[in-house]
N, CA, C and O of each residue as an XYZ file, in Angstrom:
956
protein
N     148.337     96.239    120.342
C     149.041     97.116    120.966
C     150.314     97.177    121.132
O     150.955     96.159    121.397
N     150.955     98.516    120.991
C     151.900     98.721    121.210
C     152.549     98.287    122.299
O     151.875     98.197    123.325
N     153.925     97.931    122.356
C     154.534     97.209    123.126
C     155.083     98.449    124.065
O     155.771     99.339    123.565
N     154.770     98.444    125.305
C     155.661     99.882    126.531
C     156.331     98.421    127.457
O     155.830     97.338    127.757
N     157.712     99.053    127.703
C     158.651     98.205    128.263
C     158.473     98.205    129.808
O     159.141     97.431    130.493
N     157.604     99.040    130.348
C     157.598     98.959    131.825
C     158.634    100.537    132.258
O     159.383    101.220    131.561
N     158.291    100.621    133.455
C     159.647    102.369    133.892
C     160.715    100.875    134.102
O     160.559     99.655    134.055
N     161.791    101.802    134.341
C     163.128    101.467    134.696
C     162.853    100.934    136.530
O     161.897    101.466    137.093
N     163.594    100.057    137.232
C     163.422    100.048    138.499
C     164.112    101.282    139.113
O     164.018    101.443    140.329
N     164.803    102.171    138.357
C     165.661    103.481    138.730
C     164.606    104.502    139.067
O     164.804    105.381    139.906
N     163.352    104.353    138.319
C     162.411    105.394    138.661
C     161.679    105.150    139.902
O     161.461    106.121    140.626
N     161.211    103.830    140.298
C     160.813    103.853    141.881
C     161.990    104.406    142.449
O     161.776    105.468    143.032
N     163.285    103.975    142.461
C     164.264    104.289    143.511
C     164.065    106.075    143.521
O     164.045    106.576    144.645
N     163.934    106.933    142.439
C     163.833    108.351    142.339
C     162.732    108.737    143.137
O     162.733    109.719    143.878
N     161.448    107.660    142.916
C     160.449    108.298    143.935
C     160.608    108.151    145.268
O     160.392    109.003    146.129
N     160.977    107.085    145.405
C     161.761    106.800    147.000
C     162.306    108.157    147.462
O     161.805    108.830    148.363
N     163.532    108.524    146.648
C     164.266    109.501    147.087
C     163.799    110.871    147.186
O     164.368    111.769    147.808
N     162.627    110.971    146.470
C     161.792    112.416    146.353
C     161.127    112.320    147.392
O     160.704    113.425    147.731
N     160.755    111.292    148.245
C     159.665    111.323    149.188
C     160.564    111.721    150.396
O     160.113    112.346    151.356
N     161.556    111.416    150.316
C     162.849    111.784    151.271
C     162.911    113.263    151.222
O     162.596    114.024    152.136
N     163.301    113.544    150.187
C     164.503    114.822    150.020
C     163.100    115.981    148.822
O     163.219    116.632    147.784
N     162.071    115.705    149.656
C     161.046    116.593    148.625
C     161.158    118.113    149.020
O     160.452    118.611    149.896
N     162.437    119.055    148.050
C     162.728    120.054    148.515
C     163.465    120.573    146.760
O     163.915    119.777    145.935
N     163.402    121.770    146.635
C     163.706    122.318    144.983
C     165.114    121.979    145.209
O     165.617    121.376    144.261
N     165.984    122.230    146.332
C     167.727    122.086    146.253
C     167.815    120.703    146.115
O     168.910    120.485    145.597
N     167.240    119.682    146.307
C     167.167    118.092    145.901
C     166.865    118.007    144.216
O     167.668    117.947    143.284
N     165.771    118.023    144.219
C     165.309    117.861    143.030
C     165.851    118.798    141.591
O     166.142    118.178    140.568
N     165.941    120.221    141.632
C     166.594    120.749    140.465
C     167.727    120.357    139.789
O     167.987    120.554    138.602
N     168.504    119.686    140.776
C     170.178    119.198    140.104
C     169.794    117.423    139.110
O     170.537    116.691    138.458
N     167.946    117.315    139.541
C     168.001    115.957    138.957
C     167.034    115.866    138.309
O     166.442    114.806    138.105
N     166.630    117.244    137.766
C     165.762    117.561    136.780
C     165.861    116.331    135.566
O     165.015    115.456    135.380
N     166.956    116.497    134.911
C     167.385    115.424    133.755
C     167.029    114.043    134.174
O     166.667    113.328    133.240
N     167.039    113.647    135.026
C     167.045    112.346    135.785
C     165.313    112.058    136.044
O     164.780    110.949    136.045
N     164.778    113.100    136.211
C     162.625    112.834    136.273
C     162.783    112.834    134.980
O     162.038    111.903    134.673
N     163.373    113.346    133.687
C     162.866    113.809    132.612
C     163.103    111.840    132.072
O     162.203    111.017    131.907
N     164.090    111.706    131.975
C     164.280    110.405    131.424
C     163.827    109.107    131.905
O     163.474    108.214    131.136
N     163.836    108.990    133.247
C     163.178    108.070    134.213
C     161.718    107.789    134.108
O     161.148    106.710    133.946
N     161.122    109.281    134.263
C     159.292    109.040    134.717
C     158.621    110.035    133.664
O     157.550    109.721    133.146
N     159.230    111.188    133.364
C     158.155    111.843    132.390
C     158.241    111.370    131.039
O     157.185    111.152    130.446
N     159.378    111.172    130.439
C     159.452    110.726    128.928
C     158.317    109.014    128.744
O     157.332    108.856    128.023
N     158.932    108.081    129.629
C     158.139    107.197    129.601
C     156.903    106.722    129.756
O     156.287    105.815    129.196
N     156.421    108.086    131.290
C     154.892    108.198    131.223
C     154.110    108.830    129.990
O     152.943    108.493    129.788
N     154.718    109.694    129.213
C     153.928    110.122    128.137
C     153.614    109.090    126.867
O     152.659    109.060    126.090
N     154.904    108.188    126.982
C     154.305    107.300    125.920
C     153.705    106.370    126.291
O     153.083    105.789    125.402
N     153.591    105.780    127.742
C     152.309    104.858    128.134
C     151.103    105.686    128.035
O     150.045    105.097    127.819
N     151.099    106.932    128.155
C     149.487    107.567    127.988
C     149.228    107.710    126.720
O     148.115    107.969    126.262
N     150.403    107.523    125.991
C     149.750    107.490    124.435
C     149.873    106.049    124.124
O     149.574    105.913    122.937
N     150.197    104.853    124.687
C     149.669    103.902    124.083
C     148.297    103.552    124.695
O     147.479    102.944    124.004
N     147.970    103.960    126.140
C     146.470    103.664    126.848
C     145.906    104.331    126.005
O     144.878    103.715    125.723
N     145.993    105.594    125.200
C     144.719    106.208    124.228
C     144.746    105.532    123.099
O     143.710    105.654    122.446
N     145.565    104.857    122.631
C     145.296    103.769    121.343
C     144.240    102.852    121.961
O     143.141    102.920    121.410
N     144.365    101.858    123.177
C     143.487    101.124    123.174
C     142.210    101.810    123.747
O     141.177    101.174    123.536
N     142.080    102.931    124.400
C     140.863    103.381    124.504
C     140.055    103.810    123.214
O     138.858    104.091    123.280
N     140.975    103.853    121.717
C     140.331    103.979    120.849
C     139.280    102.664    120.643
O     138.476    102.751    119.715
N     139.272    101.751    121.279
C     138.792    100.714    120.680
C     137.609    100.263    121.573
O     136.685     99.554    121.174
N     137.755    100.801    122.947
C     136.506    100.475    123.780
C     135.844    101.313    124.702
O     134.920    101.019    125.460
N     136.641    102.797    124.490
C     135.820    103.816    125.212
C     136.380    105.250    123.987
O     137.143    106.069    124.500
N     136.063    105.445    122.742
C     136.940    106.434    122.094
C     136.499    107.817    122.596
O     137.330    108.704    122.400
N     135.379    108.173    123.191
C     135.341    109.285    123.822
C     136.304    109.666    124.734
O     136.469    110.848    125.037
N     136.936    108.786    125.184
C     138.391    109.240    126.544
C     139.534    109.393    125.474
O     140.628    109.589    126.003
N     139.547    109.361    124.431
C     141.311    109.431    123.791
C     141.665    110.753    124.260
O     140.910    111.722    124.343
N     142.788    110.698    124.534
C     143.387    112.088    125.471
C     144.870    112.073    125.005
O     145.614    111.166    125.377
N     145.241    112.925    124.311
C     146.666    112.951    123.991
C     147.470    113.357    124.858
O     147.013    114.288    125.522
N     148.880    112.913    125.228
C     149.410    112.811    126.476
C     149.926    113.970    127.028
O     150.353    113.978    128.183
N     149.930    114.917    126.344
C     150.452    116.253    127.057
C     148.878    117.001    127.687
O     149.087    118.032    128.326
N     147.721    116.685    127.597
C     146.671    116.743    128.389
C     146.569    115.966    129.425
O     146.088    116.454    130.447
N     146.980    114.622    129.417
C     146.558    113.497    130.331
C     147.280    112.966    131.379
O     146.836    112.284    132.304
N     149.053    113.510    131.077
C     149.554    113.014    132.361
C     149.951    114.534    133.090
O     150.341    115.607    132.631
N     149.623    114.009    134.538
C     149.682    115.355    135.682
C     150.968    115.737    135.816
O     151.772    114.818    135.970
N     151.473    117.068    135.796
C     152.819    117.945    136.151
C     153.495    117.267    137.268
O     152.602    116.653    137.852
N     154.692    117.051    137.904
C     155.160    116.604    138.929
C     154.970    117.702    139.759
O     155.140    117.260    140.895
N     154.724    118.827    139.823
C     155.020    119.974    140.569
C     153.908    120.380    140.769
O     153.031    120.451    139.908
N     153.779    120.751    142.120
C     152.330    121.243    142.791
C     152.591    122.770    142.127
O     153.495    123.346    141.522
N     150.845    123.148    142.759
C     150.620    124.540    142.446
C     151.730    125.409    142.885
O     152.376    124.943    143.823
N     152.193    126.815    142.338
C     153.200    127.222    142.731
C     153.094    128.359    143.977
O     153.956    129.032    144.541
N     151.614    128.254    144.140
C     150.984    128.873    145.178
C     150.520    127.748    146.522
O     149.525    127.839    147.241
N     151.547    126.758    146.553
C     151.131    125.517    147.800
C     150.666    126.117    149.043
O     150.990    127.303    148.983
N     150.226    125.943    149.847
C     150.093    125.980    151.375
C     151.585    126.095    152.248
O     152.492    125.311    151.971
N     151.691    126.732    152.905
C     152.771    126.768    153.557
C     152.966    125.599    154.462
O     152.237    125.394    155.433
N     154.196    124.662    154.045
C     154.706    123.428    154.857
C     154.553    122.656    153.923
O     155.507    121.896    153.755
N     153.429    122.507    152.998
C     153.176    121.402    152.078
C     154.770    121.161    151.303
O     155.760    121.826    151.608
N     154.759    120.203    150.381
C     155.748    119.719    149.792
C     155.739    120.094    148.317
O     154.711    119.871    147.677
N     156.954    120.728    147.631
C     156.726    121.160    146.065
C     156.435    120.190    145.088
O     156.303    120.268    143.867
N     156.373    119.388    145.777
C     156.473    118.195    144.174
C     155.450    117.008    144.700
O     155.252    116.702    145.876
N     154.900    116.465    143.618
C     153.949    115.528    143.774
C     154.967    114.170    144.220
O     156.176    114.260    144.006
N     154.527    113.217    144.699
C     155.326    112.059    144.706
C     154.583    110.446    144.136
O     154.988    109.302    144.345
N     153.379    110.925    143.368
C     152.834    109.592    142.672
C     152.641    110.297    140.985
O     152.398    111.429    140.566
N     152.879    109.039    140.379
C     152.972    109.880    138.930
C     151.842    109.379    138.179
O     151.651    108.218    137.816
N     151.034    110.514    137.969
C     149.185    110.024    137.343
C     149.209    110.404    136.131
O     150.090    111.095    135.619
N     147.692    109.731    135.308
C     147.356    110.505    134.407
C     145.900    109.913    134.250
O     145.505    108.765    134.454
N     145.027    111.355    133.709
C     143.629    110.925    133.346
C     143.318    111.093    131.860
O     143.833    111.781    130.978
N     141.984    109.963    131.890
C     141.338    110.643    130.559
C     140.343    110.566    130.374
O     139.693    109.547    130.141
N     139.859    112.096    130.467
C     138.527    112.662    130.670
C     137.260    112.445    129.113
O     137.623    112.021    128.016
N     135.944    112.827    129.430
C     135.590    112.573    127.898
C     135.842    114.260    127.432
O     136.117    115.292    128.044
N     135.596    113.914    126.079
C     135.889    115.189    125.311
C     134.954    116.315    125.942
O     133.831    116.072    126.382
N     135.524    117.526    125.936
C     135.051    118.601    126.184
C     134.939    118.367    127.905
O     134.013    118.997    128.416
N     135.634    117.676    128.686
C     135.787    117.569    130.490
C     136.997    118.020    131.023
O     137.946    117.919    130.246
N     137.232    118.475    132.095
C     138.639    118.882    132.497
C     139.133    117.483    133.334
O     138.620    117.295    134.437
N     140.006    116.619    132.880
C     140.645    115.662    133.600
C     139.728    115.092    135.037
O     138.771    114.375    134.742
N     139.838    115.225    135.806
C     139.081    114.455    136.951
C     137.387    114.950    137.078
O     136.557    114.669    137.942
N     137.280    115.760    135.895
C     135.881    116.540    136.223
C     134.924    115.792    135.055
O     135.101    115.839    133.837
N     133.919    115.129    135.744
C     133.085    114.507    134.841
C     133.214    112.754    134.901
O     133.600    112.623    136.063
N     133.156    111.916    134.565
C     133.745    110.498    134.382
C     134.641    110.655    133.392
O     134.742    111.318    132.360
N     135.450    109.624    134.171
C     137.214    109.695    133.638
C     137.621    108.504    133.789
O     136.905    107.907    134.592
N     138.582    107.788    133.316
C     139.533    106.805    133.891
C     140.967    107.278    133.926
O     141.524    107.941    133.051
N     141.526    106.810    135.152
C     142.304    107.490    135.850
C     143.661    106.504    136.514
O     143.366    105.645    137.345
N     144.888    106.653    136.168
C     145.454    105.910    137.338
C     146.649    106.620    137.656
O     146.992    107.586    136.975
N     147.290    106.235    138.603
C     148.644    106.526    139.317
C     149.398    105.569    139.956
O     148.671    104.789    140.569
N     150.618    105.313    140.057
C     151.934    104.731    140.624
C     152.636    105.733    141.589
O     152.702    106.951    141.421
N     153.188    104.962    142.709
C     154.135    105.444    143.539
C     155.083    104.412    143.689
O     154.862    103.260    143.316
N     156.181    104.800    144.247
C     157.165    103.648    144.855
C     156.430    102.186    145.537
O     156.939    101.071    145.421
N     155.202    102.456    146.222
C     154.689    101.269    146.637
C     153.374    100.731    146.455
O     152.874     99.711    146.928
N     152.838    101.722    145.576
C     151.550    101.602    144.813
C     151.278    101.739    143.672
O     152.054    102.390    142.972
N     149.940    101.103    143.032
C     149.895    101.203    141.476
C     148.374    101.110    141.756
O     147.972    100.480    142.734
N     147.420    101.810    140.794
C     146.361    101.637    141.198
C     145.432    102.369    139.867
O     145.726    103.486    139.439
N     144.345    101.593    139.337
C     143.901    102.395    138.236
C     142.011    102.561    138.718
O     141.389    101.710    139.355
N     141.591    103.534    138.332
C     140.315    104.048    138.407
C     139.326    104.478    137.453
O     139.856    105.105    136.536
N     138.240    104.381    137.357
C     137.228    104.803    136.332
C     135.925    104.962    137.161
O     135.472    104.159    137.977
N     135.443    106.101    136.804
C     133.959    106.674    137.088
C     134.052    108.196    137.114
O     134.844    108.952    136.552
N     132.952    108.451    137.979
C     132.734    109.966    138.042
C     133.410    110.289    139.559
O     132.673    110.059    140.517
N     134.766    110.808    139.836
C     135.487    111.106    140.912
C     135.049    112.590    141.361
O     134.493    112.684    142.455
N     135.241    113.673    140.652
C     134.959    114.821    141.181
C     134.192    115.589    140.240
O     134.633    116.520    139.566
N     132.740    115.039    140.231
C     131.993    115.891    139.123
C     131.848    117.459    139.871
O     132.105    117.545    141.072
N     131.550    118.321    139.325
C     131.143    119.549    139.242
C     129.988    119.444    140.149
O     129.425    118.363    140.318
N     129.494    120.866    140.929
C     128.623    121.276    141.336
C     127.324    120.717    140.424
O     126.495    119.821    140.586
N     127.604    121.790    139.308
C     126.701    121.556    137.989
C     126.480    120.510    137.576
O     125.375    120.193    137.136
N     127.469    119.753    137.625
C     127.150    118.330    136.567
C     126.238    117.403    137.726
O     125.445    116.673    137.132
N     126.164    117.263    139.222
C     125.917    116.299    139.962
C     124.380    116.257    139.421
O     124.047    115.262    138.778
N     123.353    117.374    139.670
C     122.046    117.021    139.134
C     121.837    115.928    137.938
O     120.918    115.113    138.004
N     122.642    115.959    136.969
C     122.769    115.262    135.907
C     122.619    113.893    136.371
O     121.607    113.198    136.285
N     123.619    113.622    136.816
C     124.224    112.402    137.356
C     122.559    111.632    138.023
O     122.026    110.559    137.742
N     122.137    112.732    138.965
C     121.528    111.965    139.658
C     120.158    111.781    139.010
O     119.514    110.762    139.259
N     119.705    112.679    138.228
C     118.290    112.771    137.567
C     118.696    111.121    136.459
O     117.704    110.475    136.121
N     119.784    110.708    136.100
C     119.836    110.061    134.976
C     119.902    108.892    135.650
O     119.168    108.028    135.170
N     120.771    108.441    136.963
C     120.462    107.266    137.885
C     119.045    106.865    138.051
O     118.549    105.791    137.710
N     118.281    108.179    138.795
C     116.972    107.861    138.986
C     116.159    106.946    138.019
O     115.523    105.948    138.358
N     116.305    107.533    136.550
C     115.287    106.988    135.544
C     116.096    105.668    134.804
O     115.568    104.987    133.925
N     117.301    105.471    135.263
C     118.114    104.377    134.703
C     118.824    103.633    135.375
O     119.885    103.209    134.918
N     118.348    103.288    136.714
C     118.863    102.726    137.805
C     118.898    101.237    137.863
O     119.506    100.741    138.811
N     118.234    100.307    136.829
C     117.910     99.013    136.751
C     119.355     98.851    135.705
O     120.074     97.852    135.735
N     119.550     99.848    134.952
C     120.633     99.375    133.458
C     121.788     99.537    134.148
O     122.764     98.850    133.846
N     121.844    100.385    135.082
C     123.067    100.584    135.953
C     123.691     99.600    137.042
O     124.901     99.454    137.211
N     122.803     99.020    137.674
C     122.811     97.687    138.400
C     122.761     96.662    137.613
O     123.195     95.634    138.133
N     122.246     96.526    136.139
C     122.946     95.333    135.498
C     124.711     95.196    135.195
O     125.439     94.203    135.202
N     124.981     96.536    134.958
C     126.294     96.821    134.686
C     127.403     96.365    135.667
O     128.477     95.839    135.378
N     126.854     96.718    137.031
C     127.634     96.628    138.430
C     127.237     94.620    138.629
O     127.841     93.836    139.361
N     126.709     94.484    138.212
C     126.340     93.104    138.082
C     126.685     92.038    137.094
O     126.376     90.849    137.172
N     127.291     92.564    136.262
C     127.916     91.784    135.148
C     129.243     90.576    135.957
O     130.217     90.756    136.688
N     128.567     89.327    135.306
C     129.583     88.474    136.105
C     131.111     88.916    135.965
O     131.639     89.451    134.990
N     131.633     88.592    137.071
C     133.248     89.009    137.214
C     133.727     90.199    137.489
O     134.840     90.447    137.952
N     132.507     91.282    137.077
C     133.091     92.738    137.586
C     133.344     92.512    139.079
O     134.466     92.113    139.392
N     132.483     92.709    139.984
C     132.758     92.542    141.195
C     134.148     91.955    141.590
O     134.987     92.739    142.036
N     134.438     90.701    141.467
C     135.263     89.730    141.813
C     136.918     90.551    141.256
O     138.028     90.405    141.770
N     136.554     91.340    140.142
C     137.659     91.740    139.486
C     138.048     93.431    139.898
O     139.186     93.854    140.099
N     137.072     94.042    139.942
C     137.093     95.354    140.620
C     136.601     95.780    142.102
O     137.162     96.753    142.607
N     135.741     95.214    142.721
C     135.212     95.150    143.848
C     133.897     96.073    143.676
O     133.326     96.273    142.604
N     133.409     96.758    145.323
C     132.130     97.371    144.957
C     132.252     98.797    144.073
O     133.196     99.156    143.369
N     131.394     99.265    144.255
C     131.130    100.439    143.621
C     131.717    101.546    144.811
O     131.420    101.223    145.961
N     132.332    102.522    144.693
C     132.828    103.534    145.477
C     132.341    104.789    145.519
O     131.826    105.170    144.468
N     132.352    105.589    146.477
C     131.883    106.878    146.429
C     131.429    107.651    147.678
O     130.929    106.935    148.546
N     131.501    108.980    147.949
C     131.241    109.258    149.125
C     129.658    109.620    149.353
O     129.121    110.222    148.423
N     129.001    109.364    150.299
C     127.355    109.265    150.358
C     127.314    110.662    150.830
O     128.333    111.294    151.108
N     126.166    111.112    150.912
C     125.481    112.175    151.421
C     125.061    112.049    152.586
O     125.291    110.993    153.175
N     124.352    113.068    153.209
C     123.928    112.367    154.560
C     122.335    112.431    154.398
O     121.684    111.764    155.202
N     121.623    113.206    153.387
C     120.342    113.277    153.079
C     120.516    112.884    151.525
O     121.423    112.882    150.693
N     118.833    112.478    151.603
C     118.614    112.589    149.788
C     118.844    114.018    149.172
O     118.452    115.066    149.684
N     119.497    113.906    148.069
C     119.189    115.296    147.266
C     117.607    116.128    147.084
O     116.483    115.647    147.226
N     117.825    116.886    146.888
C     116.061    117.963    146.564
C     116.116    117.305    145.241
O     117.056    117.042    144.491
N     114.321    117.037    145.141
C     113.889    116.802    143.951
C     113.906    114.917    143.673
O     113.510    114.342    142.659
N     114.297    114.494    144.508
C     114.319    112.646    144.427
C     113.891    112.298    145.722
O     114.435    112.700    146.751
N     112.838    111.489    145.664
C     111.948    110.893    146.526
C     112.850    110.433    147.480
O     114.025    110.430    147.112
N     112.661    110.119    148.386
C     113.805    109.595    149.412
C     113.401    108.025    149.527
O     114.239    107.251    149.988
N     112.209    107.574    149.141
C     111.872    106.011    148.914
C     111.999    105.551    147.605
O     111.361    104.576    147.209
N     112.806    106.204    146.873
C     112.845    105.665    145.475
C     114.164    104.491    145.483
O     115.318    104.671    145.872
N     113.541    103.250    144.911
C     114.392    102.026    144.937
C     115.951    102.210    144.896
O     116.772    101.597    145.580
N     116.198    103.200    143.934
C     117.675    103.531    143.905
C     118.302    104.558    144.948
O     119.342    105.145    144.648
N     117.862    104.713    145.807
C     118.157    105.502    146.815
C     119.159    105.433    147.195
O     119.688    106.542    147.262
N     120.025    104.297    147.648
C     121.499    104.347    147.809
C     122.633    104.592    146.782
O     123.784    104.978    146.987
N     121.897    104.208    145.411
C     122.780    105.004    144.356
C     122.523    106.339    144.218
O     123.501    106.893    143.715
N     121.810    106.940    144.402
C     121.427    108.272    144.265
C     122.267    109.033    145.152
O     123.225    109.719    144.797
N     121.809    108.855    146.441
C     122.270    109.729    147.606
C     124.047    109.662    147.509
O     124.573    109.085    148.460
N     124.810    110.108    146.633
C     126.048    109.855    146.332
C     126.533    111.334    146.005
O     125.737    112.192    145.624
N     127.850    111.567    146.174
C     128.467    112.908    145.328
C     129.458    111.989    144.304
O     130.260    112.645    143.639
N     129.461    111.004    144.187
C     131.232    110.305    143.655
C     130.364    109.042    143.341
O     129.344    108.771    143.974
N     130.960    108.134    142.089
C     130.608    107.074    141.626
C     131.902    106.252    141.023
O     132.232    106.530    139.870
N     132.408    105.580    141.505
C     133.769    105.170    140.795
C     133.912    103.747    141.432
O     133.491    103.291    142.495
N     134.836    103.067    140.161
C     135.593    101.424    140.498
C     137.113    102.042    140.549
O     137.591    103.086    140.106
N     137.733    100.791    141.383
C     139.086    101.110    141.757
C     139.718     99.517    141.521
O     139.190     98.464    141.878
N     140.776     99.668    140.937
C     141.576     98.252    140.370
C     142.981     98.404    141.223
O     143.893     99.152    140.872
N     143.004     97.645    142.300
C     144.208     98.041    143.280
C     145.550     96.730    142.062
O     145.193     95.647    141.596
N     146.696     97.242    141.924
C     147.312     96.270    140.781
C     148.689     95.952    141.747
O     148.890     96.688    142.713
N     149.473     95.013    141.499
C     150.529     94.755    141.779
C     151.631     95.827    141.453
O     152.082     95.873    140.309
N     152.034     96.603    142.322
C     153.351     97.887    141.870
C     154.593     96.969    141.337
O     155.666     97.428    140.945
N     154.270     95.681    141.394
C     155.538     95.080    140.564
C     155.377     95.451    138.855
O     156.291     95.782    138.099
N     154.530     95.352    138.662
C     154.030     95.780    137.443
C     154.454     97.141    136.567
O     154.327     97.350    135.361
N     155.005     97.989    137.622
C     155.584     99.348    136.932
C     156.544     99.173    135.908
O     156.593     99.850    134.881
N     157.489     98.024    136.286
C     158.787     97.873    136.175
C     158.604     96.848    134.568
O     159.496     96.525    133.783
N     157.467     96.615    134.523
C     157.170     95.086    133.744
C     156.800     95.482    132.419
O     156.316     96.606    132.287
N     156.965     94.658    131.293
C     155.859     95.021    130.104
C     154.524     94.550    130.435
O     153.756     94.822    129.512
N     154.162     94.169    131.045
C     152.588     93.547    131.515
C     151.981     94.878    131.997
O     150.832     94.858    132.437
N     152.617     95.942    131.949
C     152.004     97.216    132.774
C     150.605     97.632    131.880
O     149.436     97.766    132.241
N     151.170     97.753    130.738
C     150.610     98.530    129.714
C     149.032     97.703    129.371
O     147.917     98.225    129.336
N     149.455     96.070    129.115
C     148.034     95.476    129.373
C     147.472     95.302    130.309
O     146.254     95.220    130.153
N     147.843     95.198    131.307
C     147.279     95.109    132.515
C     146.051     96.063    132.848
O     144.909     95.816    133.234
N     146.942     97.642    132.453
C     145.796     99.076    132.848
C     145.079     99.031    131.602
O     144.572    100.107    131.283
N     144.940     98.260    130.972
C     144.260     98.319    129.650
C     143.129     97.631    129.731
O     142.017     98.044    129.401
N     143.482     96.243    130.309
C     142.141     95.545    131.112
C     141.528     96.030    131.511
O     140.378     96.305    131.168
N     142.164     96.324    132.464
C     141.318     97.033    134.114
C     140.386     98.172    133.506
O     139.215     98.190    133.884
N     140.833     99.142    132.570
C     140.348    100.257    132.110
C     138.747     99.445    130.983
O     137.638     99.956    130.824
N     139.236     98.181    130.455
C     138.432     97.987    129.531
C     137.354     97.421    130.214
O     136.269     97.679    129.692
N     137.315     96.722    131.231
C     136.070     96.023    132.230
C     135.989     97.403    132.884
O     135.634     97.006    133.994
N     136.049     98.599    133.002
C     135.585     99.664    133.661
C     134.679    100.374    132.673
O     133.794    101.084    133.151
N     134.801    100.259    131.166
C     134.609    100.932    130.236
C     132.616    100.948    130.092
O     132.058    101.941    129.623
N     132.100    100.159    130.398
C     130.608     99.945    130.417
C     130.183    100.976    131.341
O     129.419    101.906    131.083
N     130.828    100.687    132.594
C     130.248    101.496    133.790
C     130.461    103.099    133.642
O     129.572    103.893    133.951
N     131.998    103.580    133.030
C     132.349    104.888    132.866
C     131.247    105.341    131.682
O     130.333    106.148    131.848
N     131.541    104.672    130.541
C     130.382    105.102    129.312
C     129.163    105.564    129.926
O     128.852    106.741    129.743
N     128.343    104.740    130.702
C     127.029    105.001    131.030
C     126.822    106.179    132.059
O     125.724    106.683    132.296
N     128.039    106.562    132.652
C     127.840    107.769    133.491
C     128.103    108.903    132.806
O     127.838    110.004    133.288
N     128.747    108.724    131.399
C     129.027    109.892    130.236
C     127.373    110.241    129.524
O     126.983    111.313    129.062
N     126.782    109.210    129.614
C     125.483    109.557    128.717
C     124.653    110.676    128.784
O     123.894    111.110    127.918
N     124.975    111.271    130.375
C     123.994    112.704    130.497
C     124.367    113.557    129.911
O     123.513    114.421    129.711
N     125.769    113.827    129.317
C     126.286    114.759    128.923
C     126.114    114.613    127.274
O     126.713    113.626    126.847
N     125.409    115.401    126.243
C     125.174    115.024    125.010
C     125.940    115.533    124.320
O     125.787    115.452    123.102
N     126.896    116.149    124.809
C     128.150    116.936    123.705
C     128.954    115.999    123.602
O     129.574    115.631    124.599
N     129.168    115.275    122.137
C     130.448    114.050    121.718
C     131.017    114.718    120.671
O     130.491    115.510    119.889
N     132.221    114.295    120.734
C     132.795    114.620    119.693
C     133.842    113.374    119.164
O     134.683    112.744    119.805
N     133.399    113.273    117.594
C     134.378    112.070    117.338
C     135.564    112.056    117.159
O     136.164    113.088    116.857
N     136.199    110.831    117.311
C     137.515    110.566    117.733
C     138.168    110.774    116.215
O     137.790    110.211    115.187
N     139.201    111.692    116.348
C     140.220    111.768    115.055
C     141.630    110.508    115.527
O     142.703    110.809    116.051
N     141.336    109.640    115.280
C     142.157    108.480    115.452
C     143.907    108.613    114.744
O     144.901    108.060    115.214
N     143.861    109.419    113.639
C     144.808    109.727    113.111
C     145.492    110.617    113.721
O     146.682    110.567    113.408
N     145.218    111.457    114.507
C     145.678    112.486    115.413
C     146.730    111.548    116.165
O     147.801    112.096    116.424
N     146.624    110.577    116.448
C     147.345    109.948    117.567
C     148.121    109.047    116.548
O     148.332    107.972    117.111
N     148.518    109.046    115.561
C     149.343    108.344    114.764
C     150.653    108.794    114.873
O     151.260    108.516    113.839
N     151.394    109.411    115.742
C     152.741    110.223    115.609
C     152.839    110.310    117.126
O     153.395    111.356    117.463
N     152.465    109.522    118.166
C     152.770    109.397    119.310
C     153.788    108.577    119.914
O     153.677    107.513    120.523
N     154.984    109.396    119.583
C     156.491    108.826    119.728
C     157.334    109.687    120.808
O     157.608    110.863    120.567
N     157.574    109.309    121.527
C     158.393    110.042    122.593
C     159.473    109.310    123.274
O     160.150    109.870    124.136
């Protein structure tokens, strides 16, 4: 594992100040400070994580310029909304999918929170029938994954917004009705925010994502298109 030293404590101070001064007049003179304290190390961390995904979830290896979210909100943000994000985030989607679409790995941190997530958080309307059919046919395997010793203790319960009624085409008495009657399936690990400024940040994120990998890989199986990972493409990830 390539070492990552953690973010400077000044990065968290910057985010706290941004929360209080979320406007262009404050941010723009501090653009270089944002770049050096947050953007550059975040790109490095994302690259290090992709090297780890190559071991246990190769379909999710993602270049840092594709995985790291911009700090700027959409240029057409609604009236009254702040122009900058106050959480720093990255998502590692399966090949051929967009960030939070389909199964993915995701993490973000603020000045007071650090979390890692794995699963299908924002599947498209077109993808949902594939998930539900796959779960209806393979629910026992899915339950076995969720019941792996230590998984619940480490990652907690399955998350996901439930539907009010069973989707069309699925028997209401299906033994996996509770799994199918959802529009999200994901696991969350809340980590100690002090890790953000520690060399332990990379190994702890990688450990959490590796524990989630069987779950995320299972949810990716309904999507037949797979692209082989070109590991060499990440050989020069230096930021």
